[in-house]
C-alpha positions as CSV (number, residue, x, y, z in Angstrom):
1,M,-34.5,-67.4,123.2
2,S,-34.6,-67.0,127.0
3,A,-37.4,-69.5,127.1
4,A,-35.7,-71.9,124.8
5,A,-32.4,-71.8,126.7
6,R,-34.2,-72.3,130.1
7,A,-36.2,-75.2,128.7
8,R,-33.0,-76.9,127.6
9,R,-31.4,-76.5,131.0
10,L,-34.5,-78.0,132.6
11,D,-35.0,-80.9,130.1
12,E,-31.9,-82.3,128.3
13,H,-34.1,-84.6,126.1
14,A,-36.8,-82.2,124.9
15,E,-36.9,-81.5,121.1
16,I,-36.8,-77.7,121.0
17,V,-37.3,-76.0,117.6
18,V,-37.1,-72.2,117.3
19,L,-38.6,-70.5,114.2
20,E,-37.4,-67.0,113.3
21,Q,-38.6,-65.3,110.1
22,G,-35.5,-63.0,110.0
23,E,-31.9,-63.6,109.6
24,F,-30.8,-63.0,113.1
25,V,-31.5,-64.6,116.5
26,S,-30.6,-63.4,120.0
27,F,-29.3,-60.0,118.9
28,A,-28.8,-57.0,121.1
29,N,-31.4,-54.6,119.7
30,C,-30.9,-52.3,122.6
31,G,-27.3,-51.8,121.4
32,L,-28.3,-50.7,117.8
33,P,-28.1,-46.9,118.5
34,Y,-24.6,-47.4,119.9
35,H,-23.5,-49.2,116.8
36,L,-25.0,-46.4,114.7
37,S,-22.9,-43.9,116.7
38,G,-19.8,-46.0,116.4
39,E,-19.4,-46.6,120.1
40,I,-19.9,-50.3,119.4
41,E,-17.6,-50.6,116.5
42,R,-18.1,-54.2,115.4
43,R,-21.5,-55.2,114.1
44,D,-20.8,-58.8,115.3
45,S,-20.7,-57.6,118.9
46,L,-24.5,-57.2,118.6
47,L,-25.0,-60.8,117.5
48,L,-25.0,-62.7,120.8
49,H,-25.6,-66.1,119.3
50,T,-26.1,-67.8,115.9
51,P,-28.0,-70.9,115.1
52,A,-24.7,-72.8,115.0
53,T,-23.6,-71.6,118.5
54,L,-27.1,-72.3,119.9
55,A,-27.0,-75.8,118.5
56,A,-23.5,-76.4,119.9
57,T,-24.2,-75.0,123.4
58,L,-27.8,-75.8,124.0
59,K,-28.8,-78.4,121.4
60,L,-31.5,-76.0,120.0
61,D,-32.8,-76.4,116.4
62,V,-32.9,-72.8,115.4
63,R,-34.3,-72.1,111.9
64,T,-33.9,-68.6,110.6
65,G,-35.8,-67.6,107.5
66,H,-38.7,-69.7,108.7
67,R,-42.0,-67.8,109.2
68,A,-44.9,-69.2,111.1
69,T,-48.0,-68.4,109.0
70,S,-50.8,-70.1,111.0
71,I,-51.6,-72.2,114.0
72,D,-53.9,-75.3,113.8
73,R,-54.8,-75.5,117.5
74,A,-56.9,-78.7,117.1
75,A,-54.1,-80.6,115.3
76,R,-51.4,-78.8,117.3
77,E,-49.5,-77.9,114.3
78,V,-47.8,-74.7,113.0
79,A,-47.7,-73.9,109.3
80,V,-44.2,-72.7,108.3
81,Q,-43.1,-70.9,105.2
82,T,-39.5,-70.5,103.9
83,A,-38.2,-69.0,100.7
84,D,-38.7,-72.2,98.8
85,R,-41.2,-74.4,100.6
86,T,-44.0,-74.7,103.2
87,Y,-44.4,-77.4,105.8
88,R,-46.3,-78.2,109.0
89,L,-44.6,-78.6,112.4
90,P,-46.3,-80.5,115.2
91,Y,-46.0,-79.4,118.8
92,D,-46.7,-80.5,122.3
93,A,-46.2,-77.0,123.7
94,L,-46.0,-73.8,121.6
95,L,-44.4,-70.6,122.7
96,L,-45.2,-67.3,120.9
97,A,-42.6,-64.6,121.1
98,P,-43.4,-62.5,118.0
99,G,-42.4,-59.2,119.7
100,A,-43.7,-55.9,118.4
101,I,-43.7,-54.0,115.1
102,A,-43.0,-50.3,114.6
103,V,-46.0,-48.0,114.5
104,R,-46.4,-46.3,111.1
105,P,-47.8,-42.9,111.8
106,P,-50.2,-41.3,109.3
107,V,-47.4,-39.5,107.5
108,E,-47.4,-39.2,103.7
109,G,-44.2,-40.4,102.1
110,L,-43.0,-43.0,104.7
111,D,-41.9,-45.2,101.8
112,N,-39.4,-42.7,100.6
113,P,-35.9,-44.3,100.6
114,A,-34.6,-41.5,102.8
115,V,-36.9,-42.8,105.6
116,H,-35.5,-45.3,108.2
117,S,-36.5,-47.0,111.4
118,L,-34.2,-48.3,114.1
119,R,-35.5,-51.6,115.5
120,V,-33.6,-54.6,114.0
121,V,-30.1,-55.3,112.6
122,P,-31.0,-54.6,109.0
123,D,-32.4,-51.2,110.1
124,V,-29.0,-50.1,111.6
125,D,-27.2,-51.6,108.6
126,A,-29.2,-49.3,106.3
127,L,-28.9,-46.3,108.5
128,R,-25.1,-46.7,108.9
129,A,-24.7,-47.0,105.1
130,S,-26.8,-43.9,104.5
131,V,-24.8,-41.9,107.2
132,E,-21.5,-43.0,105.8
133,G,-22.6,-42.2,102.3
134,L,-23.7,-38.7,103.3
135,L,-20.4,-38.1,105.2
136,A,-18.1,-39.4,102.5
137,G,-16.2,-36.8,100.6
138,R,-17.7,-33.8,102.5
139,D,-14.3,-32.2,103.1
140,G,-15.5,-29.4,105.3
141,A,-18.8,-28.9,103.4
142,E,-22.0,-28.3,105.4
143,A,-22.9,-31.2,107.5
144,P,-25.9,-33.4,106.3
145,T,-29.2,-33.0,108.1
146,A,-31.3,-35.7,109.8
147,V,-34.9,-35.4,111.1
148,V,-35.9,-37.8,113.9
149,V,-39.6,-38.2,114.3
150,G,-40.4,-39.3,117.9
151,A,-38.5,-38.2,121.0
152,G,-39.1,-41.3,123.1
153,F,-36.3,-43.5,124.4
154,I,-35.2,-45.0,121.0
155,G,-35.7,-41.7,119.3
156,L,-33.4,-39.8,121.7
157,E,-30.8,-42.5,121.4
158,A,-30.9,-42.1,117.6
159,V,-30.6,-38.3,118.0
160,E,-27.5,-38.7,120.1
161,A,-26.0,-41.2,117.7
162,L,-26.6,-39.1,114.6
163,A,-25.3,-36.0,116.3
164,E,-22.2,-37.8,117.4
165,R,-21.6,-38.8,113.8
166,G,-21.6,-35.2,112.8
167,L,-25.1,-34.7,111.4
168,R,-27.3,-31.7,112.1
169,V,-30.4,-33.1,113.8
170,H,-34.0,-31.9,114.1
171,V,-36.4,-33.7,116.5
172,V,-40.1,-33.7,115.9
173,E,-42.3,-34.8,118.9
174,L,-46.1,-34.6,119.0
175,A,-46.1,-34.3,122.8
176,D,-45.3,-30.9,124.3
177,H,-42.0,-32.2,125.7
178,V,-39.2,-34.7,124.9
179,L,-39.4,-38.1,126.4
180,P,-43.1,-38.1,127.1
181,P,-43.0,-40.7,129.9
182,L,-40.9,-38.3,131.9
183,D,-42.7,-35.8,134.2
184,A,-43.1,-32.5,132.4
185,E,-41.0,-30.5,135.0
186,L,-37.9,-32.6,134.3
187,A,-38.1,-32.7,130.5
188,P,-36.7,-29.1,130.1
189,L,-33.4,-30.4,131.4
190,L,-33.2,-32.8,128.5
191,A,-34.4,-30.1,126.1
192,E,-31.6,-27.8,127.2
193,E,-29.0,-30.6,126.8
194,L,-30.2,-31.4,123.3
195,T,-30.2,-27.8,122.2
196,S,-26.7,-27.2,123.7
197,H,-25.5,-30.0,121.3
198,G,-27.1,-28.2,118.3
199,V,-30.3,-30.3,118.1
200,R,-33.3,-28.3,116.9
201,L,-36.5,-29.2,118.7
202,H,-40.0,-29.1,117.2
203,L,-42.4,-29.9,120.1
204,G,-46.1,-30.2,120.1
205,V,-46.2,-30.8,116.3
206,G,-46.3,-33.8,114.1
207,A,-44.8,-34.7,110.7
208,Q,-47.4,-34.6,108.0
209,R,-45.5,-35.3,104.8
210,I,-42.1,-36.4,103.5
211,S,-41.5,-35.5,99.9
212,P,-38.5,-35.1,97.6
213,A,-37.0,-31.7,97.8
214,T,-37.6,-31.6,94.0
215,E,-40.9,-33.2,93.2
216,A,-39.7,-34.2,89.7
217,E,-36.8,-36.4,91.1
218,D,-37.2,-40.1,90.7
219,Y,-35.6,-41.8,93.7
220,G,-36.1,-45.4,92.5
221,E,-34.3,-47.9,94.6
222,E,-31.1,-45.9,95.0
223,T,-29.6,-45.0,98.4
224,V,-30.3,-41.4,99.3
225,S,-27.4,-39.1,98.7
226,P,-26.6,-35.5,99.7
227,T,-27.9,-34.3,96.3
228,R,-31.3,-35.9,96.8
229,P,-32.7,-34.5,100.1
230,V,-36.3,-34.6,101.2
231,V,-38.6,-32.0,102.8
232,V,-40.4,-32.9,106.0
233,T,-43.5,-30.8,106.4
234,L,-44.7,-30.4,109.9
235,S,-48.3,-29.8,111.2
236,D,-47.5,-26.1,112.0
237,G,-46.4,-25.5,108.4
238,T,-42.6,-25.7,109.1
239,E,-40.6,-27.3,106.3
240,V,-37.3,-29.0,107.2
241,T,-35.0,-30.1,104.4
242,A,-33.2,-33.3,105.4
243,D,-30.9,-35.9,103.9
244,L,-32.4,-38.7,106.0
245,V,-35.4,-39.2,108.3
246,V,-35.6,-41.7,111.2
247,V,-39.2,-42.5,112.4
248,N,-39.5,-44.0,115.8
249,V,-42.9,-43.2,117.3
250,G,-43.5,-46.4,119.2
251,V,-44.4,-50.1,118.7
252,R,-47.5,-52.2,118.8
253,P,-47.9,-55.9,119.6
254,A,-47.2,-58.3,116.7
255,S,-50.2,-60.4,117.7
256,A,-51.7,-61.1,114.2
257,L,-50.8,-64.8,114.4
258,A,-52.4,-65.2,117.8
259,R,-55.5,-63.3,116.7
260,E,-55.9,-65.4,113.6
261,A,-55.6,-68.6,115.7
262,G,-58.4,-67.3,117.9
263,L,-56.4,-66.7,121.1
264,E,-57.8,-64.1,123.5
265,L,-56.3,-60.6,123.1
266,G,-56.6,-57.6,125.4
267,A,-58.0,-54.2,124.6
268,S,-54.6,-53.0,123.4
269,G,-54.3,-55.9,120.9
270,A,-51.7,-57.7,123.0
271,I,-52.0,-61.4,123.8
272,R,-53.7,-62.1,127.1
273,V,-51.8,-64.5,129.4
274,D,-52.1,-65.9,132.9
275,G,-49.5,-65.8,135.7
276,E,-47.5,-68.6,134.0
277,Q,-47.6,-66.9,130.6
278,R,-50.2,-69.4,129.3
279,T,-52.7,-68.1,126.7
280,S,-56.3,-68.9,126.4
281,D,-55.2,-72.2,124.8
282,P,-53.7,-74.5,127.5
283,H,-51.0,-75.7,125.1
284,I,-49.8,-72.3,124.0
285,W,-47.7,-69.8,126.0
286,A,-46.7,-66.2,125.0
287,V,-44.0,-63.8,126.1
288,G,-42.3,-60.5,125.3
289,D,-43.5,-57.3,123.7
290,A,-46.6,-59.0,122.2
291,V,-48.2,-59.9,125.6
292,E,-50.4,-57.9,128.0
293,V,-49.0,-57.3,131.5
294,V,-50.4,-55.7,134.6
295,Q,-48.9,-52.3,135.5
296,A,-47.8,-52.3,139.1
297,V,-49.2,-49.0,140.4
298,T,-52.5,-48.6,138.6
299,G,-53.4,-52.2,138.0
300,S,-54.2,-51.5,134.3
301,T,-53.2,-54.0,131.6
302,A,-51.2,-53.1,128.5
303,P,-48.0,-54.2,126.7
304,V,-44.8,-52.9,128.2
305,P,-42.0,-53.4,125.6
306,L,-38.9,-53.7,127.8
307,A,-36.1,-56.2,127.7
308,G,-36.0,-57.1,131.4
309,P,-39.7,-58.2,131.8
310,A,-39.5,-60.0,128.5
311,N,-36.5,-62.1,129.6
312,R,-38.2,-63.0,132.9
313,Q,-41.4,-64.0,131.0
314,G,-39.3,-66.3,128.8
315,R,-37.9,-68.0,131.9
316,R,-41.3,-68.2,133.5
317,A,-42.9,-69.8,130.5
318,A,-40.2,-72.4,130.2
319,D,-40.7,-73.4,133.8
320,S,-44.4,-73.8,133.2
321,I,-43.9,-75.8,130.0
322,C,-41.4,-78.1,131.7
323,G,-43.7,-78.8,134.6
324,R,-42.0,-76.6,137.3
325,R,-43.7,-74.1,139.5
326,P,-42.8,-70.8,137.9
327,T,-41.8,-67.7,139.9
328,P,-45.0,-65.8,140.4
329,Q,-45.5,-63.0,137.8
330,A,-45.0,-59.6,139.4
331,P,-46.7,-56.5,137.9
332,V,-44.5,-54.5,135.7
333,L,-43.0,-51.2,137.0
334,G,-41.8,-49.9,133.6
335,T,-38.4,-49.0,134.9
336,A,-36.3,-47.5,132.0
337,I,-33.3,-45.3,131.5
338,V,-31.7,-43.3,128.6
339,R,-28.5,-41.3,128.1
340,V,-28.9,-38.0,126.3
341,F,-25.4,-36.7,125.6
342,G,-24.1,-35.8,129.1
343,L,-27.4,-36.4,131.0
344,T,-29.1,-39.5,132.1
345,A,-32.9,-39.7,132.5
346,A,-34.7,-42.6,134.2
347,V,-38.2,-43.6,135.3
348,T,-39.9,-46.2,137.4
349,G,-43.5,-46.7,138.4
350,A,-46.3,-44.4,137.4
351,N,-45.7,-40.8,136.3
352,Q,-48.0,-38.0,137.2
353,A,-50.0,-38.1,134.0
354,T,-50.7,-41.8,134.5
355,L,-51.8,-41.3,138.1
356,R,-54.1,-38.4,137.1
357,Q,-55.6,-40.5,134.3
358,A,-56.2,-43.4,136.7
359,G,-57.8,-41.0,139.3
360,V,-55.1,-41.9,141.9
361,E,-54.7,-39.2,144.5
362,H,-51.1,-38.4,145.1
363,E,-48.6,-35.8,146.4
364,V,-45.6,-34.9,144.3
365,V,-42.2,-34.2,145.9
366,H,-39.2,-32.7,144.2
367,V,-35.6,-32.7,145.4
368,H,-32.3,-31.6,143.8
369,P,-29.5,-33.0,146.0
370,G,-25.9,-33.8,144.9
371,H,-25.1,-37.3,143.8
372,H,-22.3,-37.5,146.4
373,A,-21.0,-35.4,149.3
374,G,-20.9,-31.8,148.2
375,Y,-17.5,-31.2,149.8
376,Y,-16.0,-33.9,147.6
377,P,-15.0,-32.6,144.1
378,G,-17.3,-33.3,141.2
379,A,-20.7,-33.4,142.9
380,E,-23.5,-33.2,140.4
381,Q,-27.2,-32.4,141.1
382,V,-29.7,-35.3,140.8
383,H,-33.1,-33.9,140.0
384,I,-35.8,-36.2,141.3
385,A,-39.6,-36.1,141.2
386,A,-41.6,-38.7,143.0
387,S,-45.3,-39.3,143.7
388,F,-46.6,-40.7,147.0
389,A,-50.0,-41.9,148.1
390,A,-51.7,-40.2,151.1
391,D,-50.5,-43.1,153.3
392,G,-46.9,-42.5,152.1
393,T,-46.6,-45.4,149.7
394,L,-44.3,-44.6,146.8
395,L,-46.1,-44.6,143.5
396,G,-43.5,-43.6,141.0
397,A,-40.2,-41.7,140.5
398,Q,-38.2,-40.0,137.8
399,A,-34.7,-38.6,137.9
400,V,-32.4,-36.6,135.6
401,G,-28.8,-35.7,136.1
402,R,-25.2,-36.1,135.0
403,A,-24.2,-38.7,137.6
404,G,-25.9,-41.1,140.1
405,V,-29.2,-41.3,138.4
406,D,-29.1,-45.0,137.7
407,K,-28.3,-45.9,141.2
408,R,-31.2,-43.9,142.7
409,I,-33.8,-45.1,140.2
410,D,-32.7,-48.7,140.8
411,V,-33.1,-48.2,144.6
412,L,-36.5,-46.6,144.1
413,A,-37.6,-49.4,141.7
414,T,-36.7,-51.9,144.4
415,A,-38.6,-49.8,146.9
416,L,-41.6,-49.8,144.6
417,R,-41.5,-53.5,144.2
418,A,-41.3,-53.9,148.0
419,G,-44.3,-51.6,148.6
420,M,-42.1,-49.1,150.5
421,G,-43.2,-45.7,151.5
422,A,-41.7,-42.4,152.7
423,D,-40.8,-43.7,156.1
424,D,-39.0,-46.7,154.6
425,L,-37.0,-44.5,152.1
426,A,-36.0,-42.2,155.0
427,E,-34.6,-45.3,156.9
428,L,-32.8,-47.0,154.0
429,E,-29.2,-47.8,154.9
430,L,-27.3,-47.1,151.7
431,A,-23.6,-47.3,150.9
432,Y,-21.8,-44.1,151.8
433,S,-18.3,-42.7,151.2
434,P,-17.7,-39.2,150.0
435,P,-16.8,-40.2,146.4
436,F,-20.0,-42.3,146.1
437,G,-22.8,-40.7,148.1
438,S,-23.8,-38.7,151.1
439,A,-24.7,-39.6,154.7
440,K,-28.2,-38.4,153.7
441,D,-28.5,-40.1,150.3
442,P,-30.8,-38.5,147.7
443,V,-33.2,-41.4,148.3
444,N,-33.2,-40.7,152.1
445,M,-33.7,-37.0,151.3
446,L,-36.7,-37.8,149.2
447,G,-38.1,-39.8,152.1
448,F,-37.4,-37.0,154.6
449,V,-39.2,-34.4,152.4
450,A,-42.1,-36.7,151.7
451,Q,-42.5,-37.3,155.4
452,N,-42.6,-33.6,156.1
453,V,-45.2,-33.0,153.4
454,L,-47.4,-35.9,154.3
455,D,-47.2,-35.2,158.1
456,G,-48.1,-31.6,157.6
457,V,-44.7,-30.4,158.9
458,M,-44.1,-28.7,155.5
459,P,-47.2,-27.8,153.6
460,Q,-46.2,-27.2,150.0
461,W,-47.3,-25.6,146.8
462,Q,-46.5,-26.7,143.3
463,A,-45.1,-24.9,140.3
464,W,-48.2,-25.5,138.2
465,D,-50.3,-23.7,140.9
466,L,-48.4,-20.4,140.2
467,D,-51.4,-18.4,138.9
468,E,-53.5,-19.2,141.9
469,V,-50.6,-18.6,144.3
470,R,-49.8,-15.1,142.8
471,E,-53.5,-14.1,143.1
472,N,-54.2,-15.4,146.6
473,S,-51.0,-15.3,148.6
474,L,-47.8,-13.3,149.2
475,V,-44.9,-14.8,147.4
476,L,-41.8,-14.7,149.6
477,D,-38.4,-15.3,147.9
478,V,-35.8,-16.2,150.5
479,R,-32.9,-16.4,148.1
480,S,-29.9,-14.0,148.4
481,R,-30.2,-10.5,146.9
482,A,-27.9,-11.5,144.1
483,E,-30.0,-14.5,143.2
484,F,-33.1,-12.4,143.3
485,A,-31.6,-9.8,141.0
486,G,-30.8,-12.6,138.5
487,G,-34.5,-13.4,138.0
488,H,-37.6,-13.4,140.2
489,L,-41.4,-13.3,140.2
490,D,-43.0,-9.9,139.8
491,G,-44.4,-8.7,143.1
492,A,-42.4,-11.2,145.2
493,L,-41.0,-10.0,148.5
494,N,-37.3,-10.8,148.9
495,I,-36.0,-11.5,152.4
496,P,-32.9,-13.8,152.5
497,H,-33.7,-16.6,154.9
498,T,-30.9,-15.7,157.3
499,E,-32.6,-12.3,157.8
500,L,-36.2,-13.6,158.2
501,R,-36.4,-13.8,162.0
502,G,-35.6,-10.1,162.3
503,R,-38.0,-9.0,159.5
504,L,-41.2,-10.9,160.4
505,D,-43.2,-7.7,160.7
506,E,-42.5,-6.9,157.0
507,V,-43.9,-10.3,156.1
508,R,-47.0,-9.8,158.1
509,E,-47.6,-6.3,156.7
510,A,-47.0,-7.4,153.1
511,A,-49.2,-10.5,153.5
512,D,-52.1,-8.6,155.1
513,G,-53.8,-11.7,156.3
514,M,-53.1,-13.8,153.2
515,P,-51.1,-17.0,153.2
516,V,-47.4,-16.8,152.4
517,S,-46.0,-18.9,149.6
518,V,-42.3,-19.3,150.1
519,H,-39.6,-20.3,147.6
520,C,-35.8,-20.5,147.2
521,A,-33.6,-22.1,144.6
522,S,-34.2,-25.8,145.4
523,G,-36.6,-25.9,148.3
524,V,-34.1,-26.3,151.2
525,R,-33.8,-22.7,152.4
526,S,-37.5,-22.1,151.9
527,Y,-38.2,-25.1,154.0
528,L,-36.3,-23.5,156.9
529,A,-38.1,-20.2,156.2
530,T,-41.5,-22.0,156.2
531,R,-40.8,-23.6,159.6
532,I,-39.8,-20.2,161.0
533,L,-43.0,-18.6,159.7
534,R,-45.3,-21.4,160.9
535,G,-43.5,-21.3,164.3
536,E,-44.5,-17.6,164.5
537,G,-48.2,-18.4,163.6
538,I,-48.0,-17.3,160.0
539,D,-49.7,-19.6,157.4
540,A,-46.8,-20.5,155.1
541,R,-46.1,-23.2,152.6
542,N,-43.0,-24.1,150.6
543,L,-42.6,-24.4,146.8
544,S,-41.7,-28.1,145.9
545,G,-38.4,-28.1,144.1
546,G,-37.9,-24.3,144.4
547,W,-37.0,-22.0,141.6
548,L,-35.3,-24.8,139.6
549,T,-38.7,-26.6,139.2
550,L,-40.7,-23.4,138.8
551,T,-38.6,-22.2,135.8
552,A,-38.8,-25.7,134.3
553,V,-42.6,-25.6,134.4
554,H,-42.7,-21.9,133.4
555,P,-39.7,-21.3,131.1
556,G,-40.7,-17.7,130.3
557,L,-40.0,-16.5,133.9
């Protein structure tokens, strides 16, 4: 619809026909979980336009219930099927925006009526009806149970929505942590938030089978009820009895029409397009979740199903179709954000797993600053992990926190687009007043720390190197005695950082020629200690992110 609207603004006299096989056009699918939760009360709020409003405002001929079944490229015609007829529609320029379809994992029983997805308006209608049916007449009885398969962005939004409606929720995720695009050391923060709201986590396992709780029951076409639960069997043998199941394990490009028309596809099955969104046919353009894009950091190509890039692609395609020079297509950063109860998690650029897979050398930096000045009431920690190339170029960043996450990720996404590095982040001039930020904003702090690491001022060690560190170095814990007593590494030497200058001989004796691996709670005091030790000729390095990051990576400590 972005392409159609832009095309009309550019050409008042063009004949623009929009074919949509479903009932709805221009609906806010990103808002579906919030209608499920009840935060968006009115369903109509999700319907941004109808065929009638689009005809009135933009003179668009929008035909719902019309499915394109094939493309005759030689004749430049599209075959169209409706409920009662078929016809052929000629075109001068054809735009494909078929989107994506939900992945169906290899789980037995996905056709059970208790199983739902959450992608389009009818999905949320069915889910709301099931939830309201389950909750009706409970009168203090035990809350119904939902199982959500897939802990990605949409899955976590569904979890929150169902929990807010009063259901007991289990999450099943095949990866070893929730929100797999997030760096692993930040994910435990989300896991803790989920469990604190009563959500049961099943990580590193998959759903294998969904079956009636009583095999003899015949579900037929009836809506699932509290008396007809299902059993979800997991790959580790766990069985979870549930009243409804939501499956959201990702999407794949809906590129069948393009493939059958002989258009070029990428390795992922997405439609291959050029910088103007033109396909391998000069008269056909494609946009949205079905197309292949270049990922900014690694240069790899794959579909990235996000609303922002899709809308920009629509605008770009319309410019090209109407003979204008389109805005050059920029590689996609994959910037995304999700709310998980009281926490916000956001990502931009490449995560560590992607960088490792692509063979990109990088240094990881962790900081845990407050989202505004610490002396102003209400400051919350923003936990940030970022990756930098050896020359300081920012490669990717993730953040989790209760406030200020969106602002920092948006700044970092802009920095990524501009090709900024650690020096640039350190020098960014950002809005400051105590209720809103700090004189040294978290983004500046990230730049400062990265400068220190990359310049050799602060050699660091990472939480995932713990085994090697314990075997080959002295671990020096510079937290207070009270903090040390609350939990510490076995064999660590505890010297509060304020006492370190007077106790250097103890460090030398304990180290006995080995390097010293320093840590505190977040990395600040241990940075000071590292500089003291190195100033005294002692080989020392600082734990990136401190005890906060260490215990996230090693939860058993």
